[in-house]
C-alpha positions in Angstrom: -46.9 -133.0 146.6 -47.6 -129.5 148.1 -46.7 -126.2 146.4 -43.8 -125.7 148.8 -42.4 -129.2 148.2 -42.7 -128.6 144.4 -40.8 -125.3 144.7 -38.1 -126.9 146.8 -37.7 -129.7 144.3 -37.5 -127.3 141.4 -34.9 -125.1 143.2 -32.9 -128.1 144.1 -32.8 -129.2 140.4 -31.7 -125.7 139.4 -29.0 -125.6 142.1 -27.5 -128.9 141.1 -27.4 -127.9 137.4 -24.7 -125.4 138.3 -22.5 -128.4 139.3 -23.2 -130.6 136.3 -19.8 -129.9 134.8 -17.9 -130.8 138.0 -15.5 -133.5 137.1 -15.9 -136.9 138.9 -12.6 -138.7 139.2 -14.3 -142.0 140.0 -14.6 -144.8 137.4 -18.0 -144.4 136.0 -18.8 -148.1 136.0 -18.1 -148.3 139.8 -20.0 -145.2 140.9 -22.5 -146.3 143.5 -23.4 -142.9 144.8 -23.9 -140.2 142.1 -22.1 -136.9 142.6 -25.3 -134.8 142.6 -26.6 -137.0 145.5 -23.4 -136.5 147.4 -23.5 -132.8 147.0 -27.1 -132.6 148.1 -26.5 -134.9 151.0 -23.7 -132.7 152.3 -25.5 -129.5 151.8 -28.7 -130.5 153.5 -26.8 -132.1 156.4 -24.7 -129.0 157.0 -27.8 -126.8 156.9 -29.3 -129.2 159.5 -26.3 -128.8 161.9 -23.8 -131.4 160.7 -20.2 -130.1 161.3 -18.2 -133.2 160.4 -18.1 -136.0 157.7 -19.3 -138.4 160.4 -22.2 -136.2 161.2 -23.2 -136.0 157.5 -23.0 -139.8 157.1 -25.3 -140.3 160.1 -27.7 -137.7 158.8 -27.9 -139.6 155.5 -28.8 -142.9 157.3 -31.5 -141.3 159.4 -32.9 -138.9 156.8 -33.0 -141.2 153.8 -36.8 -140.8 153.3 -36.4 -137.0 153.3 -33.5 -137.1 150.9 -35.6 -139.2 148.5 -37.9 -136.2 148.1 -35.2 -134.7 145.9 -33.2 -137.6 144.4 -33.5 -141.4 144.1 -30.7 -142.3 146.5 -31.2 -145.9 145.2 -28.2 -147.3 147.1 -28.8 -145.2 150.2 -25.9 -142.9 151.4 -22.2 -143.6 151.8 -20.3 -144.3 155.0 -18.2 -141.5 156.4 -14.9 -142.8 155.1 -16.2 -143.2 151.6 -17.8 -139.8 151.7 -14.5 -138.3 152.9 -12.7 -140.0 150.0 -15.1 -138.5 147.4 -14.6 -135.0 148.8 -10.9 -135.4 148.9 -10.7 -136.2 145.1 -13.2 -133.6 144.0 -11.5 -130.7 142.0 -11.5 -127.8 144.5 -10.9 -125.1 142.0 -13.6 -126.3 139.6 -16.0 -126.6 142.6 -15.3 -123.0 143.5 -16.0 -121.9 140.0 -19.4 -123.7 140.0 -20.1 -122.0 143.3 -19.3 -118.6 142.0 -21.5 -119.1 138.9 -24.4 -120.2 141.2 -24.1 -117.2 143.4 -23.9 -114.7 140.5 -27.0 -116.2 138.9 -29.0 -116.2 142.1 -28.0 -112.7 143.5 -26.9 -110.7 140.5 -23.8 -108.4 140.5 -23.7 -106.5 143.8 -23.0 -102.8 143.1 -21.8 -102.3 146.6 -18.9 -103.0 148.9 -17.1 -106.4 148.5 -14.8 -107.2 151.4 -11.9 -109.5 150.6 -10.2 -111.3 153.5 -8.7 -114.6 154.4 -9.4 -117.2 157.1 -7.2 -120.1 158.2 -9.0 -123.5 158.8 -6.9 -124.2 161.9 -7.4 -128.0 162.1 -7.0 -128.7 158.4 -3.3 -129.4 158.8 -0.6 -130.7 161.2 -0.4 -128.8 164.5 3.4 -128.5 164.7 6.4 -129.3 162.5 7.9 -131.5 165.3 4.8 -133.7 165.2 4.5 -133.5 161.5 6.7 -136.6 160.9 4.8 -137.5 157.7 5.5 -134.1 156.2 1.7 -133.3 156.1 0.7 -129.9 154.8 -0.1 -127.1 157.2 -3.6 -125.7 157.6 -5.2 -124.3 154.5 -6.1 -120.6 154.2 -9.3 -119.6 152.4 -9.6 -116.1 150.9 -13.3 -115.1 150.5 -15.1 -112.3 148.7 -18.1 -111.1 150.8 -20.9 -108.8 149.8 -21.1 -106.7 152.9 -24.6 -105.3 152.3 -26.3 -108.6 151.3 -24.1 -110.6 153.7 -23.4 -113.3 151.1 -20.3 -115.1 150.1 -19.5 -114.4 146.4 -16.5 -116.7 146.0 -13.4 -118.1 147.6 -10.0 -119.5 146.7 -7.8 -121.9 148.7 -4.2 -121.1 149.4 -1.5 -122.9 151.3 -0.9 -120.2 154.0 -1.8 -116.6 154.8 1.3 -115.1 153.0 -0.1 -116.5 149.7 -3.1 -114.1 149.9 -1.2 -111.9 147.5 -1.3 -114.6 144.9 -4.8 -115.7 145.7 -6.6 -112.4 145.5 -6.1 -111.8 141.8 -7.3 -115.4 141.1 -10.4 -114.7 143.2 -11.1 -111.4 141.5 -10.8 -113.1 138.1 -13.6 -115.5 139.0 -16.0 -112.7 140.0 -18.2 -110.2 138.1 -17.5 -107.0 140.2 -18.2 -104.2 137.8 -19.4 -101.1 139.7 -18.5 -102.5 143.1 -16.0 -101.2 145.7 -13.5 -103.8 146.8 -12.0 -103.4 150.2 -8.9 -105.3 151.3 -6.6 -105.1 154.3 -2.9 -104.2 154.1 -1.9 -107.7 152.8 -3.7 -106.9 149.5 -2.2 -103.4 149.1 -0.3 -104.4 145.9 0.0 -102.7 142.5 -1.1 -105.9 140.6 -4.2 -106.3 142.8 -5.1 -102.6 142.3 -4.7 -103.0 138.5 -6.8 -106.2 138.5 -9.7 -104.4 140.2 -9.5 -101.4 137.8 -9.4 -103.8 134.9 -12.7 -105.3 136.1 -14.3 -101.8 136.1 -14.5 -101.7 139.9 -13.0 -99.4 142.5 -10.8 -100.2 145.6 -10.1 -99.1 149.1 -6.9 -100.6 150.3 -5.5 -100.4 153.8 -2.0 -99.0 153.9 0.8 -100.2 156.1 4.6 -100.6 155.9 4.6 -103.3 153.2 4.8 -100.9 150.2 8.2 -99.3 150.6 7.9 -95.5 151.2 4.3 -95.2 150.2 2.9 -95.2 153.8 5.8 -93.0 155.0 5.1 -90.4 152.3 1.4 -90.4 153.1 2.0 -90.1 156.8 4.5 -87.3 156.4 2.1 -85.3 154.1 -0.9 -85.9 156.4 1.1 -84.7 159.5 2.3 -81.6 157.7 -1.2 -80.7 156.5 -2.8 -81.4 159.9 -0.4 -78.9 161.4 -1.7 -76.2 159.1 -5.3 -77.3 159.1 -5.2 -78.8 155.6 -5.2 -75.4 154.0 -2.9 -76.5 151.2 -5.0 -79.4 150.0 -8.6 -80.2 149.2 -10.3 -82.4 151.8 -13.7 -83.6 153.0 -14.3 -84.8 156.6 -16.9 -86.8 158.5 -17.3 -87.6 162.2 -19.3 -90.3 163.8 -19.8 -91.3 167.4 -21.1 -94.8 168.5 -21.7 -96.2 171.9 -22.9 -99.4 173.4 -22.2 -101.7 176.4 -20.0 -99.1 178.1 -18.0 -98.4 175.0 -17.8 -95.0 173.2 -16.0 -94.8 169.8 -15.4 -91.7 167.8 -14.3 -91.9 164.2 -13.0 -89.0 162.2 -12.6 -89.7 158.5 -10.6 -87.3 156.3 -10.4 -87.8 152.6 -7.6 -86.0 150.8 -8.8 -85.5 147.2 -5.9 -84.0 145.4 -3.4 -86.9 145.6 -1.8 -86.3 142.2 1.6 -85.7 143.9 1.4 -89.2 145.3 0.4 -90.7 142.0 3.3 -89.0 140.3 5.8 -90.3 142.8 4.6 -93.9 143.1 2.6 -94.5 139.8 -0.1 -96.5 141.6 -2.9 -97.8 139.3 -6.1 -95.8 139.6 -5.1 -93.9 142.7 -7.3 -90.8 143.3 -7.5 -90.1 147.0 -5.9 -90.8 150.4 -8.0 -91.6 153.4 -7.1 -91.0 157.1 -9.3 -92.6 159.8 -8.7 -91.5 163.4 -10.4 -93.6 166.0 -10.8 -92.9 169.7 -12.2 -95.7 171.8 -13.2 -95.2 175.5 -14.0 -98.3 177.6 -14.4 -98.0 181.4 -12.4 -94.8 181.5 -9.5 -96.2 179.4 -8.9 -94.3 176.1 -7.2 -95.7 173.1 -6.2 -93.8 169.9 -5.6 -95.3 166.5 -4.8 -93.7 163.1 -5.2 -95.8 159.9 -4.4 -94.9 156.3 -6.0 -96.0 153.1 -5.6 -95.4 149.4 -8.6 -95.5 147.0 -9.6 -95.1 143.3 -12.8 -93.4 144.4 -13.6 -89.8 144.0 -16.2 -89.5 146.8 -16.8 -87.4 149.9 -15.8 -88.7 153.4 -19.5 -89.1 154.3 -19.7 -91.9 151.7 -16.3 -93.4 152.1 -16.4 -93.8 155.9 -19.3 -96.3 155.9 -17.6 -98.3 153.2 -14.5 -98.7 155.3 -16.6 -99.7 158.3 -18.5 -102.3 156.3 -15.3 -104.1 155.4 -15.2 -105.5 159.0 -18.6 -107.2 158.3 -16.6 -110.1 156.8 -15.2 -110.7 160.2 -18.4 -110.3 162.2 -20.9 -111.5 159.6 -19.0 -114.4 158.0 -15.8 -115.6 159.8 -17.4 -115.3 163.3 -20.5 -117.2 162.2 -18.4 -119.9 160.4 -16.4 -120.4 163.7 -19.2 -120.1 166.2 -22.3 -121.5 164.3 -20.7 -123.8 161.7 -17.8 -124.8 164.0 -15.2 -124.2 161.3 -12.1 -124.4 163.4 -13.1 -127.8 164.8 -13.2 -129.5 161.5 -10.4 -132.1 161.3 -10.6 -132.8 157.5 -7.0 -132.9 156.2 -6.9 -135.2 153.1 -6.2 -133.6 149.7 -9.0 -131.3 148.6 -11.5 -132.3 151.3 -10.9 -129.3 153.6 -11.3 -126.8 150.7 -14.4 -128.5 149.4 -16.0 -128.8 152.8 -15.3 -125.0 153.3 -17.1 -124.4 150.0 -20.1 -126.5 151.1 -20.3 -124.4 154.3 -20.3 -121.2 152.2 -23.2 -122.5 150.1 -25.1 -123.4 153.3 -24.3 -120.0 154.8 -25.7 -118.2 151.8 -28.9 -120.3 151.8 -29.3 -119.9 155.5 -28.8 -116.1 155.2 -31.5 -115.9 152.5 -34.1 -117.6 154.6 -37.2 -115.4 155.4 -37.1 -115.7 159.2 -36.0 -113.5 162.1 -34.2 -116.3 163.9 -30.5 -116.2 164.5 -28.2 -118.3 162.2 -27.6 -120.6 165.1 -31.3 -121.1 165.7 -32.0 -121.5 162.0 -29.7 -124.5 161.9 -31.5 -126.0 164.9 -34.9 -125.6 163.3 -33.6 -127.1 160.0 -32.6 -130.2 162.1 -36.0 -130.4 163.7 -38.3 -129.5 160.8 -37.9 -131.2 157.4 -40.3 -128.8 155.7 -38.2 -125.8 156.9 -35.0 -127.5 155.7 -36.6 -128.1 152.3 -37.5 -124.4 152.0 -33.9 -123.4 152.7 -32.9 -124.8 149.4 -35.6 -122.8 147.7 -34.7 -119.6 149.6 
């Protein structure tokens, strides 16, 4: 066995140890395919380009000799329907906890921006209520925490629909070690309880502000308009301006941080609130100019030159995770709908995403999956990344 194979085997053993406590609902005397072999099969198959349960089952049949580098697979690999049944009965919440523990152990606590956002798995439920004669559940919604700098998924929680993000975000934060990090969330997560949960974890927040918090946004907008009219002479501010341009697009962003927000805290009693942020964007494309003003609240006491990049990095979860899950891992085409199978398959894809992202190659994520399908040695090294 070569040094690379030995390392891959060792790392595989280490990886699987984090899932040793995962409950297996099957009767122990009737288990033909051990759970660690199922997890390893799914992970390696997804890394190598499998996007469905049928793909994974076929991968197992054709790559049995390769799989036996890591585990016995004494009875081979299961058929796709059996594999789907196993994923459906696997405890999704416990699986997510195991995943979070593995990520924390391999990457450490990221003292950086953690973007929290949700994504709907569009084909994981019935399309319309009219066709849903069996009263099947709708598509599941997965809320993820994403380390924007490292481009790694730190954890995720499944919810029934997008509106339940308010309930899911505190559960997700409870799973994570986020001390020293800055958590960014869109307007759905602008809630007192979520702010308090972040402060309790010794982290900071930047929360987008819209009309879902009573008069909070109205008060901020009125104050900002008044101060802009007099050049912010009655308040302490810091400002930063950036200009970006590519592919015929020119975007100018002006970030203003209002540092003395005590009046807002006195009126609304918001946990940890220290500053108000105003981001004014001007985008010019082919002669057409669009203007947008966005408001945020934050527990940070930092200058605009530091806060501006943090706000921009929040959108990395859309471009660096959700887009790749859709376009490279074909997330929206997955038709798993039974019990916990959609959530567990999403977790497996997040594991594969993290391993693929850590690979020491300049290839794109799409090409990395292709090479993993072509080259067994490269696929083995992904587990050891």
